[in-house]
N, C-alpha and C positions, 0 to 999 in steps of 0.2 A: 528323817522321813517317817510319817506316822504309819502305824500298822494297818495293813489292808483290812477291810471289813470282814473277810472270811476267817481271819485269825482270832481265836478266842484267848485273850490275854490272861483271863482268870483261871483257865483250865490248868489243873495240876499235871506235870509231866509224868509219863509212864515210868515205872521203875526200870532200871537197866537190866537187861537179861545177862546173866553171868555166862561166861564161855562154857562152863561145865553143863549148863542147862540147854545149850544150843546143839546138843548131839542129835536131836531129832532130825530126821531126813527133811530136806528142804521142801520136797514135794508133798509132805504130810501137813504142812501149814500153809494156809492161804496167804497171798501177798499182803492183803489188807490187815490180817491178823498179825502178821510178822512185824509190820512197820508201825502199826498204831494200836494193836490190841483189840481192834474192832473189826467186824466182818462186813461192814457196808459203809457207804458214804464216800465223799471225796477224800482221797489220801493226800494230805498236805505236808506231812512230816515223815521223814524216812529215818528209821533207826540205823545207826552206823554199822551195826553188826550185819545187816542184810543189804546194805548199799553195795552195788556191784559195779566194777569197772574192769577194763582190760588194758594191758600195756599197749602204748601206741606202736611199738615195734611189732606186736602181734597183728594189729590192724593193717600195718603197711607191709607185712611179710608177703613174699612172692610178688613184689611190685603191685601191691594192692589187689591181690587175687580175691580177697574177701568181698570186694565191691564189683566183681564181675557180673555183668547183666546176664551172661549165659547161665550162671548158677545163682549167685547172690542169694536172695531170699527164697529162691525156688528149691534149693538143696541145703536146708539148714538142719543140722543134727544136734543132738544133745551134747556132743563133743564140742561144738562151737560155744555153747552156753558154759560148759565146764572150763573153758579157757579163761573166763573172767573169774574174779574173786571178790570177796567182800572187802570194802574199804571204808575208811572214816569220812573221806570226801572225794569228790571227783575233780580232777584238774580241768578237763575240757569235755563238754557235751558236743559231740560231732553230729550236726544236723545236715543231712544230704538227701538227695533224690536218687532212688534206686534205678530210675530210668536213665541216669547219666553213666557213661562208660567208666570203666575202672581206671584207665590211664589218665584221664583228666583229673579225677579225684586224687589219684596217687600223686600226681605232679603238684596239685594244690596243697596236699598235706606236706609234701617236701618243702614247699615254700613256707608253710606255717611253722614247721618244726626244724628244718635243716638248713635252709639256704643262708640264713644269717651266720650260722656257725661255719658253713662252707666258705663264705666270703672271708671271715676272720682268719680261719686256718690257712686259706690259700694266700692271703696277704702276708701273714707271718712267714709262710714258706717262701714267698717271693723275697722278703727281706733277708732270710737266711741264704738264699741262692745268691742274692746281690753281694752279700759279704764274702761268699766263697768265690765270686768272680773278681773281686778287687785285686789289684796288682800286689798288694801287701800279703795277700793270702794265696792267690793263684792256684786254687784247688780245681776250679772249673775253667777251662780255656775260653777265651773270647776270640772267635775266629772271623767275625764279620767286620770288614773294613768299611767305615762309613765316614763321609765328609760332613761335618756339622758347622754351620755358621752360627756363632753365638757371641753377643756383645761386640759386633762389628769385626770379628776375626773368624778365620776359617781354621777348623781343627780336623786333623785326620785321626780318627779314633777306632778302637776295636770294640765291638759290641758282642755280647753273648746272645744266646737264644734259649738258655736253659729254663728261664721263668715261663716263657710261652709254651715250652714243651712239657714241663713237669707240673706246673700249677693247675692247668685245666684238669689233669687226672686227679689231683688231690681234691680239687673243688667238686668234681663229679662223685668221687667216693663218699665224701662227707655229705653231699646233697642227697644222695640216695640211701646211705646206710648210717647216717649220723644221728638218728633220732634218740639214741641212748648214750650220746657222748657225755652229756652233763649230768642229767638225772632222768630216771624213767618217769614219764608222764602217764598218769592213769586217766583213761578216757572212756566215755560212754558211747557205745555203738549198739543200736538195737539188736543187731544180729547176734552179738555175743552176750549182752547184758540183760536181755529179757528172754525167758524160756519160750522159744518159738514152737516147741514140740507139743507141749501141753496147752490146749486151747484155753483152759481156765486160768492157768498161770499167765498166759499171754494177755488175757483180758485184764487181769489184775495189775499187770505191769503197765498197761496203757492207762488204767485208772490212777496209778501211782506216779505218773510222769511228773506231776507238779512237785511232789516231794523229792523226786530225783533231781529236778532242776534246782531246787532250793539248795542242794548240797554240791552244786557244780560251780566252779570258779569262773569259767568262760563258756560262751557258746561259739563254737567254730562253725560258721555257716558257709558251706560249699555251694555257692549260688549258681544256678543255671536258669534259663527262661522257663524250664519246666517246674521249678521249685514251688512257686505259689500255686501251681496247678494241681499239686498233690495235697490231699487232706492231711496226711501225717506231717508233712513239712510245715505247712502253715500253722497247724495246731502246736507243734513244738516251739516255733518262734513266738507265737502269740502267748503261749504259756510262760515262756521265759520272761517276756515283758510283763505279764500279768503278776508274776511273783515279785516284781520290783527289781529285776536284774537289768543291767544295761551294758555290761562288758561283752560286746559282740565282735568277733574277728570275722569281718566280712571279706570272703575270698571268692571272687568270681572265678570259676574254673577256666573261662576263656582268658582271663588275665594271666593266670599261671602259665598258660601256653605261650602267650605273647611275650611275657617277661623272659621266659627261657629262650625263646627264639631271638630276643634282643641280645642276650648274652652270647648265643652262638653266632649271631651276625657280627657283633663287635670282635669276637675272637677270630672269625674268618677274615675280617678287614686287617687286623694286626698281623695275622699270619701271611697274608698277601703282601703287605708292606715289607715284612721281614724277608720274604723271597726276593722281592725287588732289590732290597739292599744287598743281598748276596750276589745278584746278577749284575747290578749297575752301580753299586756303592752309594746310591741315593734313590729317593723316591720322587719321580717327577710329579708335578702338580696334576697333569691329566690322569695319571694312574691313580692318584689319591681320589680325585673326583669320580672316576669310573668305579672304583671300589666302593666308595660311600654311596654312589648312586644305585648300584646293584643291591647293596644291603638295604638301602632305604626302600626300594621298590618291594622287596620281599617282606620287610617289616610292615610296610603300609598294607600289604595284603592281609597279614595276620591282624593288624590293628582294626581293619574294617569289621571283622567279626566281633571284636570286643565292643566297638562302638554300637554296632547293630543290636547286640544282645542287651547291653545296658540301656539302650534307648527304649526297650520294651518295658522297663521297670515302672515308669510313671503310669503308663496306661494299664498295666497289670494291677497296680494298687488302686487306681481310680475305679476300676470295674470289678474289683474282687468280690466274689460271692462264694461262701463255703459250700453252698448247695451245688455249685458247678465244679467243685474240685473232684478229683478222681482218687480212688483208693483201690488197692490190689484185690481185696476180697470181692468188691462189687463188680469189678471188671471181669472177674472169672466166675461170676454166678455163685459165689460162696462155696466153690468146690476147688480144692487145690489142684492146679494143672499137672503136677507131677505125681503126688500121692493119691489123688482122687478122693481125698477125705473132705468132709464138710468143714467149712471155716466159719467161725463166728464173725459177725459183721463189725468191723472196726468203726464204721461210720455211726452205728447206733451207740457204741460206747462213747465216742467223742461227743456226740450230740447230748447224751445224758450228762456228761461233765459240763458242757457249755450251758445247758439248761439250769443246772444247779448253781453255777456261777451267776447267771442272770438273775435268778430268784433272790440271791443274796445281795446283789448290787442294785436291783431295780429301784430307780428313783433316788438312790443314795449317793452315787458318784457325783461329786461337785464339779469335776472337770469335763463333764459330758452334757451336751445339750439334749435333754430327754424330750421326745416328741409329746405333743398334747394328746394325740390319739394313741394311747398306750396299748389298747386292745389290738390294734393292727400292727404294733411293733413287737415282733417276736424275739426270742433269745437268739435266733440266727441272724436277724437284722442287727441286733446289738453287737454280736461278734464281728459281723462284716464291717460295721462302722468303727469299732475299736481297731480292727486290723488296718483299715485305711489310714486312720489317724496315727497310730503308734508306729506302723511300718514306715510311713512317710517321714516320721521324725527321726527314726534310727537308721533306715536304709538309704534314703535319698542322699544325705550328705556323703555316705560312703560310696554310693553308686555313681556319683558325679565322675566325669572323665578325668581322673587324676591318679598319679602314682605317688606313693609316700616317698619322702626323701631317703628313708632307709632302703627301700626297694631300689631306688635309683643308684645308690652307692653299691648295692649288690650287683646290679646290672653292669656297673662300671668296672667290675673286677678285671676283665681282660686288659683295660687300659693300665691298671695298676701293675699287672704282670709285665706288660710291654715296657712301661717307663722304667721300672726297676731293672730290667735287662739292659737299658741304656745307661743307667746311672753310674756304673763302675768306672767309666772314663773320667768322672769328675774328681777322682782322687788326685789327679795330677794337675788340676786347674786351681787358680786362686780362689780364696774363700768367697770373693764377690761373685764369681761365676756360679759357685754352688748355690748361693742365695738366689741368683737370677733363675737358675734351673728349678729350685724349690718353689719359687713364686709361680713359674709357668706351669709346672706339673700339678701343684696344689690347686691352682685355679681351674685347670682342665678337669681334674678328678672330682673336686668338691663343688664346682660351680657350673662350668660349661656343659659337661656331659649330663648331669642331673637336670639342668634347665632345658637342654635340648630334648631329652627324653620326655619331659612333661609337655613341652610345647609340641612335640611330635604327636602325642595323643590328642591334644587339643586341636591341632591342625587337621588331623584325620577326622575328628568328629565334625569339624566345620565343613569340610568338603563332602563328607558322607551325608550331611544334612542337605547340601545342595544336590547331591546325586539322587536322593530320595524324591525330591521335587520333580525331577526329570524322568522318573521311572527307574526300574531295576534291570534295565537291559545291559548287554555286554559293554556297549560303548560308554554309557555313563559310569559304570563301575571301573572300566579301564582308565577313563579320564580322571576319576576321583583318586585312584591309586597313584597315577603319575603326578597329579597336582600335589598330593600330600607328600610324596617322596621328594619332588623338586623343591617345594617350599621348605621342607625340613632340612634338606642338604644346604640350601642357601643360608638358613639361619645358623647352622653348624659351622659352615665355612666362614661366615662373617665373624662369628665370635672367635674362632680359631685364628683367623687373620688378624683380628684386633690384638690378640696376645702374641702372635708369632712375629709381627713386624718389630715391636720394640725389643723382643727377645733376640732377634738376629742382628739388628742394625744399630742399636745405641749402646755405647760403652758405659754410659751412666745408668745406674740402677733405678733412678727416679721414674723414667717413662714406664719401666716394667711394673713398678709399684702402682702407678696410676692406672695402667691397663688392667692390672689384676683387680683393683677396686671397681673399675668400670664394669667388668663382667660379673663380679661377685655380688655387688649390691642388687642388681635386678634379679639375680637368681634367688637371693634371700627374700626379696619382696614377693616374688612369684610364689614360692612355697608357703610363705606366711599368709598370703592372701587366700590361697586355695585351702589352707588348713582352717581358716576361719569362715570359709564359704558355707 
């Protein structure tokens, strides 16, 4: 990729500052002087000695208390800034809207940093528990007597419950507190990494945002419908794309809530079936349908909010205008609501940077259709046009109603715990039955459940679109929720039935192999198609 026009390739790099010469107090040197050796102009390169980041564990401390809208940027102290430190590079630049509540952002960060590790650790723990439940080990008792039809024969087996009891706790602990399990990620959050107490240093931090982004590996975007409505958020994302970066972790806050609710719903379903096995030694089909139906209705309720929020993204992009965005200082008349001190105008600083970019690129960018009437086309119009074009390219594919396959496997964790609780009885069966069980469970975990989760969100988006056409009243919303839940349950039960019938009734393994292929191939095609969408 060729260098952007604002980079001067012939310029000689500034000499490195030795650590012994850096003993001067940070507040005694302006931000621009520290990072470039100059006192004015757009800051595009940041020296490693003064690049600041904070541990992600610090950001998530107290269940995301740093993001609390009750305090947040209203009660920023110098101590917050001192919790960050100078680094050579930043792992993640966290871009978020301060108007969004702390719990949604905390849950989103848990999904970004912890949930994958939580799934892996809980799966390994389930395997360990399965080994301890085996007859050859007999460390953990299996007290639930269950009748199982498999391969045309009926077996009376003893099942355990330890995985379903222990693994959720392990998953929860890692999901909430596991951000430092592998290595500490250093992240940029404005509250900690820009001096918010000194107005001059804060201004220089905003001017140096481009240089900070250049030294960041990823942009973690905690998206809500209010994101593009805030000047700071849209400026951060536009600057990220402006410096030629493309690695964006797009995490809608509403999705994190939905995915967590899906895990809780699946766990509730498997706990209910386990209780039925204790009472009745089997799970009747009506009980299974009733359990899945209740879970689906609740999940459809959560999914509606996800669909509705993501549906706003195209219209937000098409009508975006930086002049209509809001910023904290202007909303409070440039007087801090808590300290009552005067605040510098962030909008003026951002506009100055945008104007400088425009002057450097005017008429030069080959991938932009410059208007003939250049006098009426201002630097703000140029920024708006770039936002609509670039955001549409990078956000719309991510904003489509889809769940990544990895996230689907994380959501399927309760199924892994439940099936491994059942697996101990296989030790006494022929190897052919072990293979039959492995095909059935593998197809369920790696094909059926992920495909149903993806189809569930697509079905919800379809019926929500119909609901919008008939108004936003209580009856259309109720019908949309019930239709989504019913359709999703039908798809799930159909796929499960397609696997269960050969699993229970045929002694030959061939029908089970065919059924496994029949449900797995469409799942692969589904995710492959959505990935390329």
